[in-house]
Short mmCIF file of the C-alpha atoms (twelve columns), coordinates in Angstrom:
data_MODEL
# 
_entry.id   MODEL 
# 
loop_
_atom_site.group_PDB 
_atom_site.id 
_atom_site.type_symbol 
_atom_site.label_atom_id 
_atom_site.label_alt_id 
_atom_site.label_comp_id 
_atom_site.label_asym_id 
_atom_site.label_seq_id 
_atom_site.Cartn_x 
_atom_site.Cartn_y 
_atom_site.Cartn_z 
_atom_site.pdbx_PDB_model_num 
ATOM 1  C CA . MET A 1  -0.013 -0.038 -0.031  1 
ATOM 2  C CA . LEU A 2  1.257  3.397  -0.906  1 
ATOM 3  C CA . ASN A 3  1.124  6.499  1.356   1 
ATOM 4  C CA . GLU A 4  0.473  9.973  0.054   1 
ATOM 5  C CA . VAL A 5  1.491  13.533 0.975   1 
ATOM 6  C CA . ARG A 6  0.154  16.744 -0.806  1 
ATOM 7  C CA . PHE A 7  2.075  20.034 -1.235  1 
ATOM 8  C CA . GLY A 8  2.067  23.143 -3.273  1 
ATOM 9  C CA . LEU A 9  5.131  24.178 -5.046  1 
ATOM 10 C CA . ARG A 10 6.339  27.321 -6.880  1 
ATOM 11 C CA . ILE A 11 9.939  27.300 -8.405  1 
ATOM 12 C CA . SER A 12 11.277 29.531 -11.062 1 
ATOM 13 C CA . ALA A 13 12.931 28.017 -14.042 1 
ATOM 14 C CA . GLU A 14 16.155 29.445 -12.999 1 
ATOM 15 C CA . GLU A 15 15.957 27.942 -9.526  1 
ATOM 16 C CA . TYR A 16 15.031 24.521 -11.032 1 
ATOM 17 C CA . LEU A 17 18.216 24.650 -13.049 1 
ATOM 18 C CA . ARG A 18 20.221 24.197 -9.811  1 
ATOM 19 C CA . TYR A 19 18.412 20.979 -9.212  1 
ATOM 20 C CA . TYR A 20 18.890 19.866 -12.756 1 
ATOM 21 C CA . ARG A 21 22.590 20.606 -12.910 1 
ATOM 22 C CA . GLY A 22 22.964 18.381 -9.863  1 
ATOM 23 C CA . GLN A 23 23.743 21.166 -7.300  1 
ATOM 24 C CA . ALA A 24 20.831 19.953 -5.136  1 
ATOM 25 C CA . ARG A 25 20.039 16.243 -5.111  1 
ATOM 26 C CA . ASP A 26 16.975 16.334 -2.972  1 
ATOM 27 C CA . ALA A 27 13.887 18.744 -2.962  1 
ATOM 28 C CA . LEU A 28 12.580 19.619 0.507   1 
ATOM 29 C CA . VAL A 29 8.999  20.794 0.673   1 
ATOM 30 C CA . THR A 30 6.240  21.490 3.444   1 
ATOM 31 C CA . ALA A 31 3.213  19.391 2.968   1 
ATOM 32 C CA . THR A 32 -0.267 20.760 3.395   1 
ATOM 33 C CA . ASP A 33 -0.377 19.069 6.795   1 
ATOM 34 C CA . GLY A 34 2.870  20.691 7.989   1 
ATOM 35 C CA . ARG A 35 5.342  17.736 7.510   1 
ATOM 36 C CA . LYS A 36 8.647  18.290 5.982   1 
ATOM 37 C CA . VAL A 37 9.108  16.006 3.029   1 
ATOM 38 C CA . ARG A 38 12.334 15.220 1.279   1 
ATOM 39 C CA . PHE A 39 12.281 13.536 -2.229  1 
ATOM 40 C CA . PRO A 40 14.636 13.110 -5.229  1 
ATOM 41 C CA . ALA A 41 14.777 16.428 -7.156  1 
ATOM 42 C CA . ALA A 42 14.864 14.434 -10.462 1 
ATOM 43 C CA . ALA A 43 11.199 13.594 -9.827  1 
ATOM 44 C CA . LEU A 44 10.362 17.215 -10.657 1 
ATOM 45 C CA . ARG A 45 11.875 17.179 -14.172 1 
ATOM 46 C CA . ARG A 46 8.712  16.094 -15.922 1 
ATOM 47 C CA . HIS A 47 6.740  18.934 -14.368 1 
ATOM 48 C CA . VAL A 48 9.050  21.796 -15.551 1 
ATOM 49 C CA . THR A 49 7.767  24.440 -18.015 1 
ATOM 50 C CA . ARG A 50 9.382  27.606 -19.400 1 
ATOM 51 C CA . GLU A 51 8.100  29.436 -16.321 1 
ATOM 52 C CA . GLY A 52 9.410  26.804 -13.835 1 
ATOM 53 C CA . ILE A 53 7.224  24.505 -11.716 1 
ATOM 54 C CA . SER A 54 3.986  25.589 -10.172 1 
ATOM 55 C CA . GLY A 55 1.029  23.690 -8.794  1 
ATOM 56 C CA . PHE A 56 -0.199 21.272 -6.117  1 
ATOM 57 C CA . PHE A 57 1.346  17.753 -6.259  1 
ATOM 58 C CA . VAL A 58 0.696  14.367 -4.754  1 
ATOM 59 C CA . LEU A 59 3.837  12.367 -3.654  1 
ATOM 60 C CA . ARG A 60 3.491  8.704  -3.079  1 
ATOM 61 C CA . TYR A 61 5.789  6.469  -1.132  1 
ATOM 62 C CA . ASP A 62 5.932  2.975  0.227   1 
ATOM 63 C CA . ASN A 63 5.883  1.894  3.808   1 
ATOM 64 C CA . ARG A 64 9.650  2.059  4.202   1 
ATOM 65 C CA . GLY A 65 9.534  5.728  2.951   1 
ATOM 66 C CA . LYS A 66 10.943 5.028  -0.429  1 
ATOM 67 C CA . PHE A 67 9.811  7.401  -3.183  1 
ATOM 68 C CA . HIS A 68 7.235  5.925  -5.678  1 
ATOM 69 C CA . SER A 69 5.793  8.731  -7.648  1 
ATOM 70 C CA . LEU A 70 5.037  12.449 -8.096  1 
ATOM 71 C CA . GLU A 71 1.852  13.673 -9.854  1 
ATOM 72 C CA . ARG A 72 0.479  17.091 -10.341 1 
ATOM 73 C CA . GLU A 73 -3.087 17.476 -9.092  1 
ATOM 74 C CA . ALA A 74 -5.695 18.419 -11.636 1 
# 
């Protein structure tokens, strides 16, 4: 069974380039319930636009805390 956490994110394209270039391996966000959540920054790659990354997301992880998926909420 997968666990879920929701969060909002707004990152400019320039800021995301730091992640893309490997200067930051993990992303750290605050979930809507207040938890701090760390996950692989590479998971954001498919959500990047010219403006950067903006929206609400659902992160799924297993019972061991291992990352499973990241999807933008509609």
